[in-house]
Backbone of each chain as ProteinMPNN parsed JSONL, in Angstrom:
{"seq_chain_A": "MTQLKESVSCPMGTLLNVLGGTWTFYILWILRNNGPTRFSALKRQIEGISSKVLTEKLRMLEEAEIIYRTYEPTIPPQVTYGLTEKSQDLIVVLDQLAQIAHKWYAKTD", "coords_chain_A": {"N_chain_A": [[0.869, -1.181, 0.0], [0.676, 2.175, -0.912], [2.358, 4.569, 0.924], [1.526, 7.51, 2.676], [3.964, 9.956, 3.215], [5.208, 10.295, 6.439], [4.639, 13.284, 7.83], [6.237, 15.44, 9.883], [5.17, 17.805, 10.583], [2.52, 17.37, 10.245], [0.092, 15.973, 11.782], [-2.304, 14.939, 10.805], [-1.625, 13.748, 8.412], [-0.147, 11.633, 9.36], [-2.1, 10.213, 10.78], [-3.892, 9.566, 8.697], [-2.275, 7.994, 7.248], [-2.328, 5.703, 8.676], [-5.071, 5.107, 8.805], [-5.878, 5.299, 6.206], [-6.321, 3.647, 3.0], [-7.885, 0.859, 1.439], [-9.501, -1.0, 2.961], [-9.5, -0.38, 5.645], [-11.2, 1.382, 7.233], [-13.502, -0.075, 6.99], [-12.992, -2.501, 8.282], [-12.699, -1.521, 10.889], [-15.257, -0.571, 11.252], [-16.781, -2.927, 11.3], [-15.748, -4.137, 13.612], [-16.54, -2.208, 15.396], [-19.299, -2.523, 15.321], [-19.784, -5.253, 15.888], [-18.27, -5.894, 18.061], [-15.608, -7.735, 19.79], [-14.113, -9.87, 17.438], [-13.624, -12.878, 15.573], [-10.913, -13.838, 13.372], [-11.721, -15.318, 11.111], [-14.434, -14.719, 10.983], [-14.349, -12.0, 10.514], [-13.162, -11.988, 8.003], [-15.142, -13.258, 6.486], [-17.072, -11.297, 6.484], [-16.118, -9.266, 4.952], [-16.373, -8.676, 1.831], [-14.343, -9.761, -0.771], [-11.817, -9.308, 0.303], [-8.525, -10.56, 0.785], [-6.982, -13.22, 2.696], [-4.338, -12.665, 3.196], [-4.114, -9.855, 2.831], [-5.934, -9.003, 4.788], [-4.688, -9.941, 7.084], [-2.323, -8.395, 7.045], [-3.408, -5.816, 7.32], [-4.642, -5.993, 9.829], [-2.42, -6.458, 11.433], [-1.035, -4.021, 11.094], [-2.889, -2.231, 12.215], [-2.904, -3.169, 14.791], [-0.278, -2.632, 15.58], [-0.457, 0.102, 15.586], [-1.888, 0.455, 17.776], [-4.63, 0.546, 17.645], [-6.323, -1.546, 17.359], [-6.706, -4.562, 19.341], [-5.328, -7.816, 19.913], [-6.23, -11.071, 20.737], [-5.045, -14.274, 21.735], [-5.995, -17.568, 21.865], [-4.924, -20.599, 23.053], [-6.413, -22.839, 22.044], [-7.612, -25.823, 20.369], [-8.599, -25.888, 17.144], [-6.287, -23.061, 17.422], [-7.588, -19.92, 18.675], [-8.054, -16.718, 17.454], [-8.769, -13.461, 18.279], [-10.032, -10.226, 17.527], [-10.298, -6.783, 18.534], [-11.554, -3.434, 19.285], [-9.371, -1.049, 20.725], [-8.977, 0.857, 23.819], [-7.983, 3.336, 23.096], [-8.915, 3.58, 20.477], [-11.535, 4.128, 20.796], [-11.981, 6.758, 20.374], [-12.417, 6.888, 17.689], [-14.949, 6.022, 17.211], [-17.029, 7.875, 17.092], [-16.488, 9.028, 14.636], [-16.809, 6.873, 12.89], [-19.528, 6.393, 13.284], [-20.616, 8.739, 12.312], [-19.853, 8.584, 9.639], [-21.404, 6.414, 8.94], [-23.97, 7.491, 9.151], [-23.871, 9.376, 7.084], [-23.462, 7.651, 4.96], [-25.871, 6.311, 4.976], [-27.621, 8.412, 4.397], [-26.757, 9.206, 1.845], [-26.71, 6.805, 0.31], [-28.6, 4.898, 1.021], [-31.158, 2.724, -0.002], [-34.24, 3.901, -1.001], [-37.075, 2.619, -1.236]], "CA_chain_A": [[0.0, 0.0, 0.0], [1.476, 3.403, -0.945], [2.243, 5.23, 2.204], [1.794, 8.949, 2.765], [5.183, 10.136, 4.027], [4.843, 10.927, 7.717], [5.199, 14.636, 7.864], [6.279, 15.81, 11.296], [4.327, 18.976, 10.831], [1.136, 17.115, 9.899], [-0.493, 14.792, 12.446], [-3.375, 14.348, 9.979], [-0.959, 12.86, 7.449], [0.218, 10.417, 10.095], [-3.328, 9.455, 11.066], [-4.463, 9.017, 7.456], [-1.351, 6.933, 6.85], [-2.798, 4.495, 9.379], [-6.484, 4.809, 8.514], [-6.139, 5.269, 4.768], [-6.271, 2.279, 2.48], [-9.226, 0.465, 1.034], [-10.301, -1.831, 3.865], [-9.27, -0.08, 7.058], [-12.402, 1.871, 7.919], [-14.532, -1.122, 6.974], [-12.623, -3.425, 9.372], [-13.019, -0.846, 12.152], [-16.718, -0.483, 11.317], [-17.287, -4.243, 11.71], [-15.388, -4.326, 15.023], [-17.371, -1.281, 16.171], [-20.666, -3.047, 15.4], [-19.886, -6.628, 16.387], [-17.409, -6.17, 19.223], [-14.496, -8.636, 19.472], [-14.494, -10.724, 16.319], [-12.602, -13.827, 15.106], [-10.347, -13.549, 12.038], [-12.559, -15.946, 10.066], [-15.713, -13.98, 10.895], [-14.009, -10.734, 9.859], [-12.92, -12.279, 6.574], [-16.441, -13.55, 5.842], [-17.912, -10.094, 6.373], [-15.544, -8.26, 4.048], [-16.351, -9.219, 0.476], [-13.253, -9.402, -1.675], [-10.506, -9.169, 0.936], [-7.797, -11.829, 0.892], [-6.459, -13.471, 4.048], [-3.039, -11.991, 3.293], [-4.34, -8.414, 3.023], [-6.586, -8.81, 6.085], [-3.642, -10.157, 8.099], [-1.447, -7.202, 7.043], [-4.176, -4.671, 7.85], [-4.845, -6.193, 11.267], [-1.115, -6.272, 12.095], [-0.747, -2.578, 11.09], [-3.796, -1.581, 13.179], [-2.472, -3.583, 16.125], [0.939, -1.863, 15.872], [-0.874, 1.493, 15.832], [-2.646, 0.378, 19.037], [-6.038, 0.867, 17.356], [-7.033, -2.779, 17.717], [-5.93, -5.527, 20.12], [-5.436, -9.185, 19.401], [-6.053, -12.078, 21.792], [-4.751, -15.605, 21.166], [-6.329, -18.638, 22.807], [-4.263, -21.836, 22.556], [-7.34, -23.972, 21.89], [-7.299, -26.572, 19.145], [-7.52, -25.04, 16.645], [-6.134, -21.822, 18.205], [-8.596, -18.912, 18.306], [-7.521, -15.355, 17.488], [-9.873, -12.499, 18.294], [-9.613, -8.824, 17.409], [-11.28, -5.827, 19.057], [-11.107, -2.035, 19.352], [-8.715, -0.679, 21.985], [-9.478, 2.061, 24.509], [-7.553, 4.477, 22.256], [-9.704, 3.709, 19.24], [-12.898, 4.594, 21.089], [-12.067, 8.1, 19.759], [-12.835, 6.774, 16.286], [-16.342, 5.563, 17.097], [-17.898, 8.979, 16.637], [-16.222, 9.199, 13.198], [-17.448, 5.738, 12.207], [-20.985, 6.572, 13.335], [-20.964, 9.833, 11.384], [-19.73, 8.04, 8.278], [-22.565, 5.549, 8.716], [-25.129, 8.387, 8.902], [-23.697, 9.937, 5.74], [-23.68, 6.531, 4.026], [-27.317, 6.069, 4.918], [-28.228, 9.582, 3.728], [-26.377, 9.235, 0.439], [-26.781, 5.567, -0.492], [-29.625, 3.911, 1.428], [-32.23, 2.574, -1.004], [-35.539, 4.313, -0.444], [-38.067, 2.046, -2.206]], "C_chain_A": [[0.911, 1.237, 0.0], [1.28, 4.127, 0.368], [2.406, 6.741, 2.026], [3.069, 9.069, 3.58], [4.758, 10.839, 5.309], [5.48, 12.313, 7.761], [5.095, 15.124, 9.302], [5.291, 16.928, 11.564], [2.853, 18.634, 10.646], [0.629, 15.838, 10.557], [-1.567, 14.122, 11.584], [-2.774, 13.393, 8.952], [-0.603, 11.537, 8.11], [-1.015, 9.561, 10.353], [-3.876, 8.8, 9.798], [-3.55, 7.953, 6.865], [-1.805, 5.601, 7.445], [-4.194, 4.112, 8.89], [-6.773, 4.721, 7.017], [-6.067, 3.844, 4.266], [-7.684, 1.726, 2.373], [-10.071, -0.151, 2.132], [-10.357, -1.322, 5.294], [-10.535, 0.35, 7.775], [-13.466, 0.766, 8.01], [-14.271, -2.141, 8.091], [-13.035, -2.801, 10.711], [-14.536, -0.773, 12.349], [-17.313, -1.809, 11.793], [-16.975, -4.48, 13.192], [-16.231, -3.405, 15.908], [-18.768, -1.867, 16.363], [-20.758, -4.38, 16.121], [-19.142, -6.866, 17.688], [-16.306, -7.146, 18.803], [-14.92, -9.707, 18.462], [-13.339, -11.615, 15.897], [-12.146, -13.439, 13.699], [-11.283, -14.087, 10.961], [-13.872, -15.197, 9.884], [-15.48, -12.637, 10.197], [-13.881, -10.956, 8.353], [-14.236, -12.511, 5.848], [-17.237, -12.27, 5.592], [-17.348, -9.052, 5.413], [-15.365, -8.878, 2.67], [-15.101, -8.793, -0.263], [-11.89, -9.28, -1.026], [-9.837, -10.537, 1.019], [-7.287, -11.991, 2.323], [-5.153, -12.722, 4.254], [-3.231, -10.501, 3.603], [-4.966, -8.161, 4.396], [-5.551, -8.959, 7.208], [-2.746, -8.922, 8.194], [-2.149, -6.012, 7.687], [-4.3, -4.795, 9.375], [-3.53, -5.983, 12.016], [-0.8, -4.784, 12.189], [-1.61, -1.863, 12.133], [-3.406, -1.934, 14.611], [-1.226, -2.789, 16.544], [0.597, -0.404, 16.208], [-1.722, 1.592, 17.098], [-4.112, 0.799, 18.843], [-6.907, -0.372, 17.588], [-6.123, -3.628, 18.599], [-6.205, -6.919, 19.548], [-5.28, -10.14, 20.582], [-5.906, -13.446, 21.128], [-5.1, -16.656, 22.219], [-5.769, -19.949, 22.253], [-5.198, -23.043, 22.53], [-6.923, -24.746, 20.64], [-8.551, -26.598, 18.266], [-7.441, -23.754, 17.472], [-7.158, -20.781, 17.74], [-8.013, -17.518, 18.514], [-8.688, -14.377, 17.335], [-9.317, -11.086, 18.26], [-10.714, -7.919, 17.964], [-10.697, -4.427, 19.076], [-10.484, -1.76, 20.719], [-9.404, 0.544, 22.603], [-9.199, 3.294, 23.64], [-8.513, 4.667, 21.081], [-11.161, 4.055, 19.506], [-13.097, 6.002, 20.518], [-12.639, 8.024, 18.347], [-14.316, 6.441, 16.132], [-17.259, 6.681, 16.58], [-17.715, 9.22, 15.13], [-16.923, 8.096, 12.411], [-18.962, 5.915, 12.168], [-21.434, 7.69, 12.396], [-20.88, 9.365, 9.939], [-20.948, 7.172, 7.956], [-23.818, 6.377, 8.44], [-25.057, 8.948, 7.483], [-23.972, 8.848, 4.702], [-25.165, 6.281, 3.861], [-28.008, 7.172, 4.126], [-27.963, 9.529, 2.215], [-26.801, 7.99, -0.332], [-27.874, 4.593, -0.075], [-30.726, 3.905, 0.378], [-33.531, 3.011, -0.343], [-36.61, 3.847, -1.441], [-39.427, 2.685, -1.956]], "O_chain_A": [[1.819, 1.332, 0.825], [0.158, 4.271, 0.854], [3.304, 7.199, 1.319], [3.236, 8.338, 4.557], [4.045, 11.842, 5.277], [6.701, 12.463, 7.731], [4.004, 15.21, 9.866], [4.663, 16.993, 12.621], [2.0, 19.495, 10.86], [0.718, 14.754, 9.979], [-1.728, 12.902, 11.618], [-3.353, 12.347, 8.659], [-0.735, 10.468, 7.514], [-0.988, 8.344, 10.172], [-4.273, 7.635, 9.811], [-3.989, 7.112, 6.081], [-1.691, 4.541, 6.83], [-4.465, 2.946, 8.599], [-7.78, 4.146, 6.604], [-5.779, 2.929, 5.037], [-8.567, 2.099, 3.145], [-11.261, 0.153, 2.225], [-11.182, -1.788, 6.081], [-10.911, -0.231, 8.794], [-14.222, 0.689, 8.978], [-15.201, -2.588, 8.763], [-13.638, -3.463, 11.556], [-15.034, -0.897, 13.468], [-18.244, -1.817, 12.599], [-17.826, -4.964, 13.939], [-16.593, -3.77, 17.027], [-19.359, -1.729, 17.434], [-21.699, -4.616, 16.879], [-19.334, -7.887, 18.348], [-16.089, -7.364, 17.611], [-15.953, -10.357, 18.621], [-12.193, -11.167, 15.864], [-12.88, -12.805, 12.941], [-11.599, -13.381, 10.003], [-14.364, -15.058, 8.764], [-16.301, -12.192, 9.395], [-14.427, -10.202, 7.548], [-14.432, -12.025, 4.734], [-17.98, -12.17, 4.616], [-18.017, -8.068, 5.096], [-14.351, -9.513, 2.379], [-14.821, -7.6, -0.375], [-10.889, -9.159, -1.732], [-10.492, -11.544, 1.287], [-7.176, -11.015, 3.066], [-4.886, -12.206, 5.339], [-2.602, -9.957, 4.51], [-4.58, -7.221, 5.091], [-5.55, -8.185, 8.165], [-2.443, -8.455, 9.292], [-1.561, -5.292, 8.494], [-4.091, -3.829, 10.109], [-3.516, -5.403, 13.101], [-0.349, -4.316, 13.235], [-1.121, -0.991, 12.851], [-3.552, -1.123, 15.526], [-1.116, -2.333, 17.682], [1.277, 0.235, 17.01], [-2.212, 2.665, 17.45], [-4.743, 1.336, 19.753], [-8.074, -0.263, 17.963], [-4.907, -3.437, 18.604], [-7.168, -7.147, 18.816], [-4.316, -10.039, 21.341], [-6.54, -13.74, 20.115], [-4.566, -16.636, 23.328], [-6.095, -20.357, 21.138], [-4.819, -24.138, 22.945], [-5.986, -24.356, 19.942], [-9.506, -27.288, 18.623], [-8.404, -23.391, 18.147], [-7.547, -20.757, 16.572], [-7.543, -17.182, 19.6], [-9.477, -14.46, 16.393], [-8.29, -10.782, 18.868], [-11.9, -8.238, 17.879], [-9.492, -4.248, 18.905], [-11.01, -2.19, 21.746], [-10.279, 1.166, 22.0], [-10.051, 4.166, 23.473], [-8.872, 5.795, 20.741], [-11.938, 4.253, 18.572], [-14.221, 6.403, 20.214], [-13.265, 8.969, 17.867], [-14.871, 6.565, 15.04], [-18.137, 6.454, 15.747], [-18.668, 9.571, 14.434], [-17.553, 8.359, 11.387], [-19.605, 5.629, 11.158], [-22.489, 7.603, 11.768], [-21.729, 9.705, 9.116], [-21.457, 7.194, 6.835], [-24.635, 6.009, 7.595], [-26.061, 8.989, 6.771], [-24.633, 9.093, 3.692], [-25.656, 6.065, 2.752], [-28.87, 6.904, 3.29], [-28.862, 9.783, 1.413], [-27.205, 8.087, -1.49], [-28.07, 3.57, -0.732], [-31.17, 4.96, -0.075], [-33.875, 2.544, 0.743], [-36.993, 4.576, -2.356], [-40.396, 2.361, -2.643]]}, "seq_chain_B": "MTQLKESVSCPMGTLLNVLGGTWTFYILWILRNNGPTRFSALKRQIEGISSKVLTEKLRMLEEAEIIYRTYEPTIPPQVTYGLTEKSQDLIVVLDQLAQIAHKWYAKTD", "coords_chain_B": {"N_chain_B": [[-6.938, 0.306, -7.841], [-8.09, -1.756, -5.274], [-11.42, -2.643, -5.125], [-14.024, -2.399, -2.785], [-16.73, -4.612, -2.978], [-19.781, -3.358, -4.072], [-22.247, -3.564, -1.827], [-25.566, -4.17, -1.844], [-27.031, -4.215, 0.44], [-25.536, -2.665, 2.107], [-24.919, 0.422, 2.7], [-22.706, 1.623, 3.915], [-20.548, 0.191, 2.934], [-20.599, 1.025, 0.304], [-20.094, 3.772, 0.602], [-17.516, 3.688, 1.754], [-16.197, 2.557, -0.283], [-15.922, 4.651, -1.977], [-14.623, 6.577, -0.396], [-12.518, 5.19, 0.68], [-9.079, 4.088, 0.308], [-5.767, 5.274, -0.205], [-5.182, 8.094, -0.464], [-7.507, 9.615, -0.406], [-9.016, 10.788, 1.805], [-7.131, 12.625, 2.541], [-6.901, 14.366, 0.367], [-9.466, 15.482, 0.465], [-9.291, 16.726, 2.89], [-7.404, 18.74, 2.438], [-8.81, 20.288, 0.565], [-10.892, 20.987, 2.192], [-9.621, 22.675, 4.028], [-8.292, 24.626, 2.449], [-10.116, 25.542, 0.624], [-11.357, 26.076, -2.791], [-9.0, 24.688, -4.982], [-6.123, 24.619, -7.107], [-5.016, 22.067, -9.431], [-2.215, 21.741, -9.525], [-1.416, 22.893, -7.124], [-2.647, 21.226, -5.308], [-1.275, 18.857, -5.828], [1.309, 19.575, -5.022], [0.945, 19.701, -2.311], [0.556, 17.165, -1.442], [2.585, 14.93, -0.454], [4.341, 12.579, -2.295], [2.316, 11.656, -3.986], [1.423, 10.724, -7.295], [0.924, 12.421, -10.463], [-0.768, 10.999, -12.091], [-2.18, 9.267, -10.319], [-3.386, 11.185, -8.681], [-5.008, 12.476, -10.535], [-6.766, 10.37, -11.199], [-8.004, 9.917, -8.724], [-9.262, 12.372, -8.283], [-11.027, 12.419, -10.43], [-12.685, 10.249, -9.779], [-13.799, 11.179, -7.381], [-15.148, 13.353, -8.335], [-17.035, 12.16, -10.0], [-18.518, 10.934, -8.034], [-19.75, 13.042, -7.05], [-18.672, 14.453, -4.958], [-16.621, 16.227, -5.097], [-16.219, 19.229, -7.086], [-15.316, 20.401, -10.346], [-13.745, 23.029, -11.998], [-13.127, 24.556, -15.117], [-11.03, 26.797, -16.652], [-10.589, 28.465, -19.61], [-8.016, 29.712, -19.877], [-4.646, 30.751, -20.767], [-1.872, 29.192, -19.658], [-4.559, 26.691, -19.517], [-6.736, 26.727, -16.643], [-7.462, 24.601, -13.982], [-9.632, 23.976, -11.389], [-10.423, 22.612, -8.209], [-13.006, 21.788, -5.873], [-14.959, 21.387, -2.802], [-18.199, 19.956, -2.977], [-21.698, 20.901, -2.416], [-22.951, 18.653, -1.384], [-20.803, 17.312, -0.191], [-20.359, 18.75, 2.05], [-21.371, 17.455, 4.195], [-19.295, 15.847, 4.971], [-17.478, 17.362, 6.299], [-17.645, 17.566, 9.083], [-16.716, 15.067, 9.784], [-14.104, 15.121, 8.813], [-13.054, 17.164, 10.401], [-13.276, 15.999, 12.906], [-11.535, 13.848, 12.605], [-9.197, 15.292, 12.389], [-8.965, 16.349, 14.945], [-8.565, 14.011, 16.414], [-6.199, 13.189, 15.252], [-4.514, 15.197, 16.111], [-4.625, 14.791, 18.873], [-3.526, 12.216, 19.11], [-1.069, 12.295, 17.681], [0.217, 14.776, 17.687], [3.175, 16.576, 18.21], [4.482, 17.073, 21.407], [6.434, 19.133, 22.617]], "CA_chain_B": [[-7.252, 0.249, -6.42], [-9.065, -2.813, -5.026], [-12.689, -2.017, -4.782], [-14.995, -3.184, -2.028], [-17.893, -4.834, -3.855], [-20.93, -2.615, -3.554], [-23.236, -4.522, -1.331], [-26.841, -3.419, -1.827], [-27.553, -4.107, 1.81], [-24.596, -1.987, 2.968], [-24.512, 1.756, 2.252], [-21.36, 1.953, 4.407], [-19.594, -0.384, 1.983], [-20.592, 1.897, -0.877], [-19.405, 5.021, 0.952], [-16.08, 3.45, 1.971], [-15.66, 2.283, -1.611], [-15.577, 5.974, -2.542], [-13.699, 7.326, 0.472], [-11.339, 4.386, 1.028], [-7.957, 4.376, -0.576], [-4.728, 5.959, 0.566], [-5.072, 9.558, -0.565], [-8.796, 10.287, -0.567], [-9.329, 11.692, 2.912], [-6.124, 13.7, 2.588], [-7.32, 15.334, -0.667], [-10.654, 16.19, 0.983], [-8.825, 17.544, 4.026], [-6.764, 19.936, 1.87], [-9.879, 21.122, -0.01], [-11.668, 21.531, 3.316], [-8.838, 23.753, 4.651], [-7.852, 25.679, 1.54], [-11.13, 25.958, -0.347], [-11.041, 25.677, -4.167], [-7.547, 24.57, -5.13], [-5.634, 24.191, -8.425], [-4.418, 20.722, -9.477], [-0.78, 21.818, -9.2], [-1.282, 23.186, -5.688], [-3.016, 19.988, -4.618], [-0.151, 17.903, -6.002], [2.447, 20.005, -4.186], [0.677, 19.525, -0.874], [0.423, 15.75, -1.069], [3.89, 14.282, -0.651], [4.382, 11.18, -2.743], [1.279, 11.268, -4.94], [1.78, 11.0, -8.692], [-0.128, 13.157, -11.191], [-1.717, 9.995, -12.59], [-3.053, 8.815, -9.217], [-4.193, 12.33, -8.246], [-6.027, 12.667, -11.569], [-7.769, 9.298, -11.045], [-8.747, 10.148, -7.47], [-10.122, 13.552, -8.465], [-12.116, 12.041, -11.353], [-13.601, 9.379, -9.018], [-14.519, 12.014, -6.399], [-16.056, 14.21, -9.11], [-18.152, 11.288, -10.407], [-19.324, 10.661, -6.83], [-20.341, 14.351, -6.708], [-18.105, 14.909, -3.679], [-15.909, 17.464, -5.447], [-16.542, 19.776, -8.41], [-14.139, 20.77, -11.129], [-14.018, 24.132, -12.933], [-12.078, 24.663, -16.156], [-10.978, 28.146, -17.243], [-9.782, 28.368, -20.852], [-6.921, 30.698, -19.938], [-3.437, 30.132, -21.346], [-2.384, 27.834, -19.816], [-5.879, 26.511, -18.891], [-6.643, 26.545, -15.179], [-8.462, 23.659, -13.464], [-9.768, 24.145, -9.939], [-11.29, 21.619, -7.566], [-13.55, 22.233, -4.583], [-15.966, 20.504, -2.193], [-19.58, 20.25, -3.382], [-22.679, 21.064, -1.339], [-23.145, 17.31, -0.815], [-19.674, 16.874, 0.644], [-20.31, 19.492, 3.324], [-21.638, 16.443, 5.238], [-18.046, 15.182, 5.389], [-16.598, 18.299, 7.016], [-17.602, 17.228, 10.515], [-15.866, 13.874, 9.902], [-12.721, 15.565, 8.601], [-12.629, 17.93, 11.579], [-13.107, 15.04, 14.005], [-10.279, 13.112, 12.349], [-8.087, 16.211, 12.68], [-8.83, 16.411, 16.413], [-7.966, 12.742, 16.85], [-4.794, 13.222, 14.785], [-3.781, 16.09, 17.013], [-4.546, 14.123, 20.185], [-2.661, 11.029, 19.047], [0.238, 12.412, 17.02], [0.867, 16.103, 17.713], [4.406, 16.579, 19.021], [4.331, 17.993, 22.552], [7.83, 19.323, 23.11]], "C_chain_B": [[-8.3, -0.842, -6.243], [-10.35, -2.166, -4.583], [-13.477, -2.954, -3.871], [-16.153, -3.418, -2.98], [-19.065, -4.098, -3.237], [-21.982, -3.622, -3.1], [-24.529, -3.743, -1.124], [-27.297, -3.2, -0.398], [-26.658, -3.21, 2.66], [-24.151, -0.639, 2.389], [-23.097, 2.12, 2.709], [-20.3, 1.378, 3.462], [-19.469, 0.491, 0.748], [-19.824, 3.177, -0.582], [-17.903, 4.783, 1.075], [-15.395, 3.046, 0.676], [-15.168, 3.584, -2.248], [-14.468, 6.621, -1.717], [-12.455, 6.535, 0.832], [-10.204, 4.716, 0.082], [-7.019, 5.358, 0.091], [-4.862, 7.464, 0.609], [-6.369, 10.291, -0.365], [-9.1, 11.269, 0.552], [-8.361, 12.885, 2.926], [-6.445, 14.788, 1.571], [-8.492, 16.168, -0.138], [-10.254, 17.146, 2.101], [-8.183, 18.841, 3.506], [-7.835, 20.863, 1.28], [-10.731, 21.739, 1.089], [-10.948, 22.741, 3.915], [-8.591, 24.931, 3.727], [-8.964, 26.239, 0.656], [-10.709, 25.529, -1.744], [-9.54, 25.745, -4.426], [-7.187, 24.063, -6.516], [-5.002, 22.796, -8.305], [-2.967, 20.788, -9.004], [-0.57, 22.07, -7.707], [-1.629, 21.954, -4.862], [-1.839, 19.008, -4.654], [1.008, 18.272, -5.099], [2.216, 19.664, -2.72], [0.573, 18.062, -0.466], [1.711, 15.022, -1.435], [3.71, 12.874, -1.173], [3.322, 10.797, -3.745], [1.726, 11.604, -6.357], [0.625, 11.751, -9.366], [-1.201, 12.191, -11.671], [-2.711, 9.594, -11.499], [-3.949, 9.97, -8.764], [-5.319, 12.579, -9.249], [-7.144, 11.635, -11.424], [-8.653, 9.545, -9.827], [-9.742, 11.3, -7.661], [-11.288, 13.218, -9.379], [-13.157, 11.205, -10.603], [-14.44, 10.215, -8.045], [-15.518, 12.926, -7.113], [-17.285, 13.403, -9.542], [-19.081, 11.003, -9.222], [-19.976, 11.94, -6.311], [-19.881, 14.837, -5.339], [-17.24, 16.153, -3.91], [-16.421, 17.96, -6.806], [-15.235, 20.215, -9.071], [-14.522, 21.932, -12.04], [-12.817, 24.257, -13.858], [-12.127, 26.076, -16.733], [-10.044, 28.095, -18.453], [-8.723, 29.461, -20.973], [-5.718, 30.012, -20.591], [-2.308, 30.276, -20.326], [-3.751, 27.702, -19.119], [-5.729, 26.277, -17.39], [-7.804, 25.668, -14.707], [-8.452, 23.751, -11.945], [-10.754, 23.121, -9.411], [-11.787, 22.173, -6.244], [-14.578, 21.24, -4.072], [-17.357, 20.927, -2.642], [-20.46, 20.47, -2.146], [-22.855, 19.729, -0.602], [-22.027, 16.962, 0.167], [-19.51, 17.708, 1.905], [-20.607, 18.533, 4.488], [-20.335, 15.864, 5.8], [-17.177, 16.077, 6.271], [-16.498, 17.933, 8.502], [-16.713, 15.998, 10.743], [-14.395, 14.275, 9.78], [-12.208, 16.316, 9.834], [-12.412, 17.006, 12.777], [-11.794, 14.26, 13.845], [-9.085, 14.002, 12.694], [-7.866, 16.33, 14.183], [-8.138, 15.157, 16.943], [-6.485, 12.725, 16.47], [-3.953, 14.072, 15.728], [-3.562, 15.408, 18.368], [-3.527, 12.983, 20.155], [-1.239, 11.364, 18.63], [0.899, 13.779, 17.096], [2.069, 16.015, 18.65], [4.194, 17.543, 20.18], [5.722, 18.166, 23.158], [7.799, 20.044, 24.452]], "O_chain_B": [[-9.294, -0.866, -6.969], [-10.354, -1.25, -3.761], [-13.588, -4.149, -4.142], [-16.528, -2.51, -3.723], [-19.315, -4.197, -2.035], [-22.517, -4.405, -3.884], [-24.586, -2.794, -0.343], [-27.864, -2.163, -0.057], [-26.968, -2.994, 3.831], [-23.146, -0.558, 1.683], [-22.372, 2.825, 2.007], [-19.272, 2.012, 3.221], [-18.378, 0.678, 0.21], [-19.01, 3.624, -1.389], [-17.104, 5.57, 0.568], [-14.178, 3.169, 0.54], [-14.157, 3.618, -2.949], [-13.498, 7.145, -2.264], [-11.448, 7.112, 1.241], [-10.356, 5.526, -0.833], [-7.458, 6.194, 0.881], [-4.663, 8.056, 1.67], [-6.347, 11.506, -0.167], [-9.404, 12.435, 0.3], [-8.737, 14.003, 3.279], [-6.29, 15.976, 1.851], [-8.51, 17.392, -0.273], [-10.812, 18.236, 2.234], [-8.399, 19.912, 4.073], [-7.778, 22.078, 1.471], [-11.229, 22.856, 0.954], [-11.592, 23.727, 4.271], [-8.665, 26.087, 4.144], [-8.792, 27.277, 0.017], [-9.803, 24.707, -1.886], [-8.894, 26.748, -4.122], [-7.859, 23.18, -7.049], [-4.525, 22.399, -7.242], [-2.543, 19.981, -8.177], [0.35, 21.519, -7.103], [-0.99, 21.672, -3.848], [-1.468, 18.417, -3.64], [1.625, 17.403, -4.482], [3.156, 19.376, -1.98], [0.507, 17.752, 0.723], [1.896, 14.565, -2.563], [3.008, 12.065, -0.567], [3.399, 9.71, -4.318], [2.337, 12.647, -6.591], [-0.51, 11.715, -8.891], [-2.389, 12.512, -11.663], [-3.922, 9.582, -11.72], [-5.132, 9.767, -8.492], [-6.452, 12.86, -8.857], [-8.324, 11.974, -11.513], [-9.874, 9.405, -9.883], [-10.902, 11.213, -7.257], [-12.41, 13.67, -9.148], [-14.36, 11.416, -10.762], [-15.642, 9.989, -7.9], [-16.585, 13.236, -6.583], [-18.417, 13.88, -9.465], [-20.289, 10.85, -9.398], [-20.656, 11.938, -5.285], [-20.61, 15.546, -4.645], [-17.136, 17.019, -3.041], [-16.989, 17.188, -7.579], [-14.203, 20.372, -8.419], [-15.505, 21.844, -12.775], [-11.667, 24.09, -13.453], [-13.162, 26.499, -17.248], [-8.873, 27.732, -18.339], [-8.554, 30.06, -22.036], [-5.777, 28.829, -20.925], [-1.816, 31.389, -20.135], [-4.073, 28.498, -18.237], [-4.739, 25.711, -16.928], [-8.968, 25.95, -14.991], [-7.409, 23.622, -11.303], [-11.76, 22.8, -10.043], [-11.086, 22.931, -5.574], [-15.021, 20.358, -4.808], [-17.662, 22.119, -2.684], [-20.04, 20.26, -1.008], [-22.901, 19.681, 0.627], [-22.277, 16.388, 1.227], [-18.644, 17.43, 2.734], [-20.162, 18.755, 5.614], [-20.279, 15.446, 6.956], [-16.244, 15.597, 6.915], [-15.421, 17.981, 9.097], [-16.039, 15.897, 11.768], [-13.551, 13.821, 10.552], [-11.067, 16.124, 10.256], [-11.485, 17.201, 13.563], [-11.054, 14.045, 14.805], [-8.082, 13.525, 13.226], [-6.728, 16.403, 14.645], [-7.254, 15.226, 17.796], [-5.632, 12.307, 17.254], [-2.834, 13.71, 16.09], [-2.467, 15.445, 18.931], [-2.751, 12.821, 21.097], [-0.292, 10.784, 19.16], [2.024, 13.942, 16.625], [1.985, 15.45, 19.741], [3.781, 18.685, 19.98], [6.121, 17.448, 24.075], [8.85, 20.302, 25.039]]}, "name": "protein", "num_of_chains": 2, "seq": "MTQLKESVSCPMGTLLNVLGGTWTFYILWILRNNGPTRFSALKRQIEGISSKVLTEKLRMLEEAEIIYRTYEPTIPPQVTYGLTEKSQDLIVVLDQLAQIAHKWYAKTDMTQLKESVSCPMGTLLNVLGGTWTFYILWILRNNGPTRFSALKRQIEGISSKVLTEKLRMLEEAEIIYRTYEPTIPPQVTYGLTEKSQDLIVVLDQLAQIAHKWYAKTD"}
């Protein structure tokens, strides 16, 4: 994924470096709605994403401390992802985007 | 750019299809701050973006009626981009993202 160069003078550039990219907001939106979610469930809910891309996105979001990852050594092992305390700041943004999405694109039969 | 498949049941997927992608929010953020802006000025302000990618992004945003484009037949011709009435809905999201960016990434020397 092309990265915006982190510009010291521009926190927004740094934030959009993390949040930009095709799938990121959608992953956060699913975690916001469903709460902690297994990798397989996340993959099923995002049409068109590959396991490789989803894994990379989740690792990047985890490094940015926006999501957390729990690993349970069950057989098979179970990996769950969820929004961190820090990312609660993003919920208001996700909810506003959802309102706009509804206003612009909801089918009104 | 990989496209989320438009899912009829999911306006958010449709919206994020338009707004997702590395540069999109950043372009909107510059137009939100600067008002109508020339292509060349936009390019200068987005480190790392190529003219080809910027042109594609602007065309996609114009088709989605999120930005408008004015063409003045001066010599050389001048093309200006700005936020449409519809995209005023996004300003609150952009401002919220800027607050979060400041909170998370602003240098506090």
